[in-house]
SEFIZA-3560 file (N, C-alpha, C; in Angstrom, 3 decimals):
REM SEFIZA-3560
<numar><xx>41.464</xx><yy>-34.134</yy><zz>177.429</zz><atom>N</atom></numar>
<numar><xx>40.906</xx><yy>-34.582</yy><zz>176.198</zz><atom>CA</atom></numar>
<numar><xx>41.398</xx><yy>-35.931</yy><zz>175.828</zz><atom>C</atom></numar>
<numar><xx>40.283</xx><yy>-36.897</yy><zz>175.420</zz><atom>N</atom></numar>
<numar><xx>40.402</xx><yy>-38.244</yy><zz>174.652</zz><atom>CA</atom></numar>
<numar><xx>41.257</xx><yy>-38.537</yy><zz>173.776</zz><atom>C</atom></numar>
<numar><xx>41.973</xx><yy>-39.135</yy><zz>173.409</zz><atom>N</atom></numar>
<numar><xx>42.435</xx><yy>-39.143</yy><zz>171.835</zz><atom>CA</atom></numar>
<numar><xx>41.937</xx><yy>-40.934</yy><zz>171.302</zz><atom>C</atom></numar>
<numar><xx>41.717</xx><yy>-40.498</yy><zz>170.071</zz><atom>N</atom></numar>
<numar><xx>41.103</xx><yy>-41.785</yy><zz>169.417</zz><atom>CA</atom></numar>
<numar><xx>41.897</xx><yy>-43.158</yy><zz>169.575</zz><atom>C</atom></numar>
<numar><xx>41.320</xx><yy>-44.240</yy><zz>169.691</zz><atom>N</atom></numar>
<numar><xx>42.333</xx><yy>-45.174</yy><zz>169.980</zz><atom>CA</atom></numar>
<numar><xx>43.004</xx><yy>-45.979</yy><zz>168.597</zz><atom>C</atom></numar>
<numar><xx>42.646</xx><yy>-45.504</yy><zz>167.227</zz><atom>N</atom></numar>
<numar><xx>42.902</xx><yy>-45.526</yy><zz>166.305</zz><atom>CA</atom></numar>
<numar><xx>44.209</xx><yy>-45.086</yy><zz>166.008</zz><atom>C</atom></numar>
<numar><xx>43.914</xx><yy>-43.795</yy><zz>166.160</zz><atom>N</atom></numar>
<numar><xx>45.128</xx><yy>-42.712</yy><zz>165.962</zz><atom>CA</atom></numar>
<numar><xx>44.779</xx><yy>-41.427</yy><zz>165.348</zz><atom>C</atom></numar>
<numar><xx>45.334</xx><yy>-41.205</yy><zz>164.810</zz><atom>N</atom></numar>
<numar><xx>45.224</xx><yy>-39.024</yy><zz>164.719</zz><atom>CA</atom></numar>
<numar><xx>44.540</xx><yy>-39.352</yy><zz>163.138</zz><atom>C</atom></numar>
<numar><xx>43.731</xx><yy>-38.216</yy><zz>163.411</zz><atom>N</atom></numar>
<numar><xx>43.150</xx><yy>-38.608</yy><zz>161.669</zz><atom>CA</atom></numar>
<numar><xx>42.103</xx><yy>-39.459</yy><zz>161.831</zz><atom>C</atom></numar>
<numar><xx>41.516</xx><yy>-39.966</yy><zz>162.741</zz><atom>N</atom></numar>
<numar><xx>40.826</xx><yy>-40.470</yy><zz>162.560</zz><atom>CA</atom></numar>
<numar><xx>39.156</xx><yy>-39.784</yy><zz>163.186</zz><atom>C</atom></numar>
<numar><xx>38.006</xx><yy>-40.657</yy><zz>163.021</zz><atom>N</atom></numar>
<numar><xx>36.545</xx><yy>-40.521</yy><zz>163.598</zz><atom>CA</atom></numar>
<numar><xx>36.137</xx><yy>-41.579</yy><zz>163.899</zz><atom>C</atom></numar>
<numar><xx>35.190</xx><yy>-41.767</yy><zz>164.676</zz><atom>N</atom></numar>
<numar><xx>34.307</xx><yy>-42.690</yy><zz>165.159</zz><atom>CA</atom></numar>
<numar><xx>33.107</xx><yy>-42.447</yy><zz>165.348</zz><atom>C</atom></numar>
<numar><xx>32.468</xx><yy>-43.254</yy><zz>164.065</zz><atom>N</atom></numar>
<numar><xx>31.003</xx><yy>-42.827</yy><zz>164.216</zz><atom>CA</atom></numar>
<numar><xx>30.324</xx><yy>-44.443</yy><zz>164.457</zz><atom>C</atom></numar>
<numar><xx>28.679</xx><yy>-44.093</yy><zz>164.724</zz><atom>N</atom></numar>
<numar><xx>27.647</xx><yy>-44.882</yy><zz>164.640</zz><atom>CA</atom></numar>
<numar><xx>26.561</xx><yy>-45.336</yy><zz>164.525</zz><atom>C</atom></numar>
<numar><xx>26.185</xx><yy>-46.336</yy><zz>164.129</zz><atom>N</atom></numar>
<numar><xx>25.071</xx><yy>-45.806</yy><zz>163.557</zz><atom>CA</atom></numar>
<numar><xx>23.819</xx><yy>-46.775</yy><zz>164.031</zz><atom>C</atom></numar>
<numar><xx>22.555</xx><yy>-46.655</yy><zz>163.938</zz><atom>N</atom></numar>
<numar><xx>21.470</xx><yy>-47.819</yy><zz>164.015</zz><atom>CA</atom></numar>
<numar><xx>20.624</xx><yy>-48.139</yy><zz>162.958</zz><atom>C</atom></numar>
<numar><xx>20.855</xx><yy>-49.577</yy><zz>162.901</zz><atom>N</atom></numar>
<numar><xx>20.150</xx><yy>-50.196</yy><zz>161.901</zz><atom>CA</atom></numar>
<numar><xx>19.512</xx><yy>-51.482</yy><zz>162.454</zz><atom>C</atom></numar>
<numar><xx>18.183</xx><yy>-51.363</yy><zz>161.591</zz><atom>N</atom></numar>
<numar><xx>17.151</xx><yy>-52.729</yy><zz>161.843</zz><atom>CA</atom></numar>
<numar><xx>18.288</xx><yy>-53.411</yy><zz>161.784</zz><atom>C</atom></numar>
<numar><xx>17.789</xx><yy>-54.789</yy><zz>163.578</zz><atom>N</atom></numar>
<numar><xx>18.102</xx><yy>-56.396</yy><zz>163.083</zz><atom>CA</atom></numar>
<numar><xx>18.614</xx><yy>-57.112</yy><zz>162.099</zz><atom>C</atom></numar>
<numar><xx>17.741</xx><yy>-57.620</yy><zz>161.581</zz><atom>N</atom></numar>
<numar><xx>18.067</xx><yy>-58.140</yy><zz>160.246</zz><atom>CA</atom></numar>
<numar><xx>19.086</xx><yy>-57.662</yy><zz>159.345</zz><atom>C</atom></numar>
<numar><xx>18.959</xx><yy>-56.000</yy><zz>159.562</zz><atom>N</atom></numar>
<numar><xx>20.620</xx><yy>-56.092</yy><zz>158.291</zz><atom>CA</atom></numar>
<numar><xx>21.936</xx><yy>-56.248</yy><zz>159.408</zz><atom>C</atom></numar>
<numar><xx>22.102</xx><yy>-55.307</yy><zz>160.350</zz><atom>N</atom></numar>
<numar><xx>23.011</xx><yy>-55.867</yy><zz>161.104</zz><atom>CA</atom></numar>
<numar><xx>23.007</xx><yy>-57.867</yy><zz>161.622</zz><atom>C</atom></numar>
<numar><xx>22.445</xx><yy>-57.825</yy><zz>161.917</zz><atom>N</atom></numar>
<numar><xx>22.680</xx><yy>-59.566</yy><zz>161.785</zz><atom>CA</atom></numar>
<numar><xx>23.289</xx><yy>-60.191</yy><zz>160.549</zz><atom>C</atom></numar>
<numar><xx>22.779</xx><yy>-59.556</yy><zz>159.196</zz><atom>N</atom></numar>
<numar><xx>23.813</xx><yy>-60.403</yy><zz>158.026</zz><atom>CA</atom></numar>
<numar><xx>24.351</xx><yy>-59.455</yy><zz>158.009</zz><atom>C</atom></numar>
<numar><xx>25.147</xx><yy>-57.986</yy><zz>158.260</zz><atom>N</atom></numar>
<numar><xx>26.762</xx><yy>-57.602</yy><zz>158.081</zz><atom>CA</atom></numar>
<numar><xx>27.346</xx><yy>-58.535</yy><zz>159.257</zz><atom>C</atom></numar>
<numar><xx>26.649</xx><yy>-59.336</yy><zz>160.690</zz><atom>N</atom></numar>
<numar><xx>27.680</xx><yy>-59.687</yy><zz>161.276</zz><atom>CA</atom></numar>
<numar><xx>28.190</xx><yy>-60.925</yy><zz>161.072</zz><atom>C</atom></numar>
<numar><xx>26.941</xx><yy>-61.884</yy><zz>160.184</zz><atom>N</atom></numar>
<numar><xx>26.802</xx><yy>-62.718</yy><zz>159.000</zz><atom>CA</atom></numar>
<numar><xx>28.136</xx><yy>-63.222</yy><zz>158.220</zz><atom>C</atom></numar>
<numar><xx>28.315</xx><yy>-61.477</yy><zz>157.977</zz><atom>N</atom></numar>
<numar><xx>29.316</xx><yy>-61.868</yy><zz>156.538</zz><atom>CA</atom></numar>
<numar><xx>30.193</xx><yy>-62.166</yy><zz>157.310</zz><atom>C</atom></numar>
<numar><xx>30.759</xx><yy>-60.608</yy><zz>158.148</zz><atom>N</atom></numar>
<numar><xx>32.282</xx><yy>-60.777</yy><zz>158.187</zz><atom>CA</atom></numar>
<numar><xx>32.741</xx><yy>-61.810</yy><zz>158.470</zz><atom>C</atom></numar>
<numar><xx>31.729</xx><yy>-62.744</yy><zz>159.860</zz><atom>N</atom></numar>
<numar><xx>31.981</xx><yy>-63.670</yy><zz>160.407</zz><atom>CA</atom></numar>
<numar><xx>33.153</xx><yy>-64.396</yy><zz>159.330</zz><atom>C</atom></numar>
<numar><xx>32.437</xx><yy>-64.069</yy><zz>158.304</zz><atom>N</atom></numar>
<numar><xx>32.596</xx><yy>-65.925</yy><zz>157.667</zz><atom>CA</atom></numar>
<numar><xx>33.884</xx><yy>-65.563</yy><zz>156.879</zz><atom>C</atom></numar>
<numar><xx>34.280</xx><yy>-64.284</yy><zz>156.862</zz><atom>N</atom></numar>
<numar><xx>35.778</xx><yy>-63.825</yy><zz>156.534</zz><atom>CA</atom></numar>
<numar><xx>36.726</xx><yy>-63.516</yy><zz>157.491</zz><atom>C</atom></numar>
<numar><xx>36.102</xx><yy>-63.699</yy><zz>158.748</zz><atom>N</atom></numar>
<numar><xx>37.218</xx><yy>-63.588</yy><zz>160.099</zz><atom>CA</atom></numar>
<numar><xx>37.425</xx><yy>-61.881</yy><zz>160.504</zz><atom>C</atom></numar>
<numar><xx>36.384</xx><yy>-60.913</yy><zz>160.165</zz><atom>N</atom></numar>
<numar><xx>36.732</xx><yy>-59.676</yy><zz>160.219</zz><atom>CA</atom></numar>
<numar><xx>35.403</xx><yy>-59.085</yy><zz>161.238</zz><atom>C</atom></numar>
<numar><xx>36.114</xx><yy>-58.024</yy><zz>162.155</zz><atom>N</atom></numar>
<numar><xx>34.977</xx><yy>-57.509</yy><zz>162.707</zz><atom>CA</atom></numar>
<numar><xx>34.499</xx><yy>-56.822</yy><zz>162.131</zz><atom>C</atom></numar>
<numar><xx>32.580</xx><yy>-56.599</yy><zz>163.041</zz><atom>N</atom></numar>
<numar><xx>31.842</xx><yy>-56.157</yy><zz>162.119</zz><atom>CA</atom></numar>
<numar><xx>32.251</xx><yy>-54.720</yy><zz>161.892</zz><atom>C</atom></numar>
<numar><xx>32.924</xx><yy>-53.537</yy><zz>161.866</zz><atom>N</atom></numar>
<numar><xx>33.372</xx><yy>-52.692</yy><zz>161.762</zz><atom>CA</atom></numar>
<numar><xx>33.963</xx><yy>-52.469</yy><zz>160.637</zz><atom>C</atom></numar>
<numar><xx>35.189</xx><yy>-53.517</yy><zz>160.625</zz><atom>N</atom></numar>
<numar><xx>36.421</xx><yy>-53.872</yy><zz>159.142</zz><atom>CA</atom></numar>
<numar><xx>35.870</xx><yy>-54.153</yy><zz>158.305</zz><atom>C</atom></numar>
<numar><xx>34.639</xx><yy>-55.523</yy><zz>158.251</zz><atom>N</atom></numar>
<numar><xx>33.996</xx><yy>-55.237</yy><zz>156.617</zz><atom>CA</atom></numar>
<numar><xx>33.600</xx><yy>-54.204</yy><zz>156.986</zz><atom>C</atom></numar>
<numar><xx>32.408</xx><yy>-53.425</yy><zz>157.347</zz><atom>N</atom></numar>
<numar><xx>31.757</xx><yy>-52.287</yy><zz>156.794</zz><atom>CA</atom></numar>
<numar><xx>33.030</xx><yy>-51.450</yy><zz>156.246</zz><atom>C</atom></numar>
<numar><xx>33.975</xx><yy>-50.891</yy><zz>156.952</zz><atom>N</atom></numar>
<numar><xx>34.328</xx><yy>-50.227</yy><zz>156.400</zz><atom>CA</atom></numar>
<numar><xx>35.108</xx><yy>-50.711</yy><zz>155.024</zz><atom>C</atom></numar>
<numar><xx>35.345</xx><yy>-51.585</yy><zz>154.800</zz><atom>N</atom></numar>
<numar><xx>35.781</xx><yy>-52.434</yy><zz>152.897</zz><atom>CA</atom></numar>
<numar><xx>34.375</xx><yy>-52.239</yy><zz>152.554</zz><atom>C</atom></numar>
<numar><xx>33.201</xx><yy>-52.509</yy><zz>152.801</zz><atom>N</atom></numar>
<numar><xx>32.282</xx><yy>-52.885</yy><zz>151.925</zz><atom>CA</atom></numar>
<numar><xx>32.208</xx><yy>-50.905</yy><zz>151.477</zz><atom>C</atom></numar>
<numar><xx>32.304</xx><yy>-50.241</yy><zz>152.337</zz><atom>N</atom></numar>
<numar><xx>31.939</xx><yy>-48.575</yy><zz>151.959</zz><atom>CA</atom></numar>
<numar><xx>32.946</xx><yy>-48.189</yy><zz>150.925</zz><atom>C</atom></numar>
<numar><xx>34.707</xx><yy>-48.290</yy><zz>151.547</zz><atom>N</atom></numar>
<numar><xx>35.694</xx><yy>-47.977</yy><zz>150.746</zz><atom>CA</atom></numar>
<numar><xx>35.464</xx><yy>-48.132</yy><zz>149.453</zz><atom>C</atom></numar>
<numar><xx>34.875</xx><yy>-49.421</yy><zz>149.036</zz><atom>N</atom></numar>
<numar><xx>34.978</xx><yy>-50.289</yy><zz>147.723</zz><atom>CA</atom></numar>
<numar><xx>33.819</xx><yy>-49.433</yy><zz>147.172</zz><atom>C</atom></numar>
<numar><xx>33.066</xx><yy>-49.213</yy><zz>147.716</zz><atom>N</atom></numar>
<numar><xx>31.760</xx><yy>-48.158</yy><zz>147.037</zz><atom>CA</atom></numar>
<numar><xx>32.441</xx><yy>-46.840</yy><zz>146.561</zz><atom>C</atom></numar>
<numar><xx>32.613</xx><yy>-46.524</yy><zz>147.849</zz><atom>N</atom></numar>
<numar><xx>33.491</xx><yy>-44.653</yy><zz>147.222</zz><atom>CA</atom></numar>
<numar><xx>34.298</xx><yy>-44.959</yy><zz>146.517</zz><atom>C</atom></numar>
<numar><xx>35.421</xx><yy>-45.895</yy><zz>146.378</zz><atom>N</atom></numar>
<numar><xx>35.873</xx><yy>-45.761</yy><zz>145.041</zz><atom>CA</atom></numar>
<numar><xx>35.876</xx><yy>-46.368</yy><zz>144.070</zz><atom>C</atom></numar>
<numar><xx>34.889</xx><yy>-46.904</yy><zz>143.993</zz><atom>N</atom></numar>
<numar><xx>33.729</xx><yy>-47.194</yy><zz>142.773</zz><atom>CA</atom></numar>
<numar><xx>33.175</xx><yy>-46.025</yy><zz>141.701</zz><atom>C</atom></numar>
<numar><xx>33.082</xx><yy>-44.629</yy><zz>142.828</zz><atom>N</atom></numar>
<numar><xx>31.962</xx><yy>-44.075</yy><zz>141.987</zz><atom>CA</atom></numar>
<numar><xx>31.274</xx><yy>-44.010</yy><zz>141.555</zz><atom>C</atom></numar>
<numar><xx>30.358</xx><yy>-45.177</yy><zz>141.954</zz><atom>N</atom></numar>
<numar><xx>28.524</xx><yy>-45.102</yy><zz>141.778</zz><atom>CA</atom></numar>
<numar><xx>28.304</xx><yy>-44.096</yy><zz>142.685</zz><atom>C</atom></numar>
<numar><xx>27.230</xx><yy>-43.906</yy><zz>142.202</zz><atom>N</atom></numar>
<numar><xx>25.873</xx><yy>-42.617</yy><zz>142.288</zz><atom>CA</atom></numar>
<numar><xx>25.334</xx><yy>-43.651</yy><zz>143.458</zz><atom>C</atom></numar>
<numar><xx>25.024</xx><yy>-43.044</yy><zz>145.076</zz><atom>N</atom></numar>
<numar><xx>23.797</xx><yy>-43.588</yy><zz>145.511</zz><atom>CA</atom></numar>
<numar><xx>22.757</xx><yy>-43.387</yy><zz>145.113</zz><atom>C</atom></numar>
<numar><xx>21.657</xx><yy>-44.379</yy><zz>145.453</zz><atom>N</atom></numar>
<numar><xx>20.169</xx><yy>-43.442</yy><zz>144.772</zz><atom>CA</atom></numar>
<numar><xx>19.454</xx><yy>-44.493</yy><zz>145.921</zz><atom>C</atom></numar>
<numar><xx>19.076</xx><yy>-43.182</yy><zz>146.775</zz><atom>N</atom></numar>
<numar><xx>18.006</xx><yy>-43.210</yy><zz>148.036</zz><atom>CA</atom></numar>
<numar><xx>16.757</xx><yy>-43.331</yy><zz>147.933</zz><atom>C</atom></numar>
<numar><xx>15.929</xx><yy>-44.366</yy><zz>147.921</zz><atom>N</atom></numar>
<numar><xx>14.908</xx><yy>-44.769</yy><zz>147.685</zz><atom>CA</atom></numar>
<numar><xx>14.214</xx><yy>-45.118</yy><zz>149.477</zz><atom>C</atom></numar>
<numar><xx>12.467</xx><yy>-45.058</yy><zz>149.624</zz><atom>N</atom></numar>
<numar><xx>11.432</xx><yy>-45.414</yy><zz>150.577</zz><atom>CA</atom></numar>
<numar><xx>10.996</xx><yy>-46.214</yy><zz>150.137</zz><atom>C</atom></numar>
<numar><xx>11.788</xx><yy>-47.198</yy><zz>151.128</zz><atom>N</atom></numar>
<numar><xx>10.409</xx><yy>-49.192</yy><zz>150.756</zz><atom>CA</atom></numar>
<numar><xx>9.178</xx><yy>-49.023</yy><zz>151.656</zz><atom>C</atom></numar>
//
């Protein structure tokens, strides 16, 4: 059985998104000298910590 390289109690997920959004995330992460993964974790953690409800809508 393989172990997660980050450690016990973690889980790896993958997502697909439009290229425009992925490029924007990459640009923002690079500007902060972060990996895309770490940048996304920070953004998501800040949203979760805020307690704000996510409103979903279709474009």
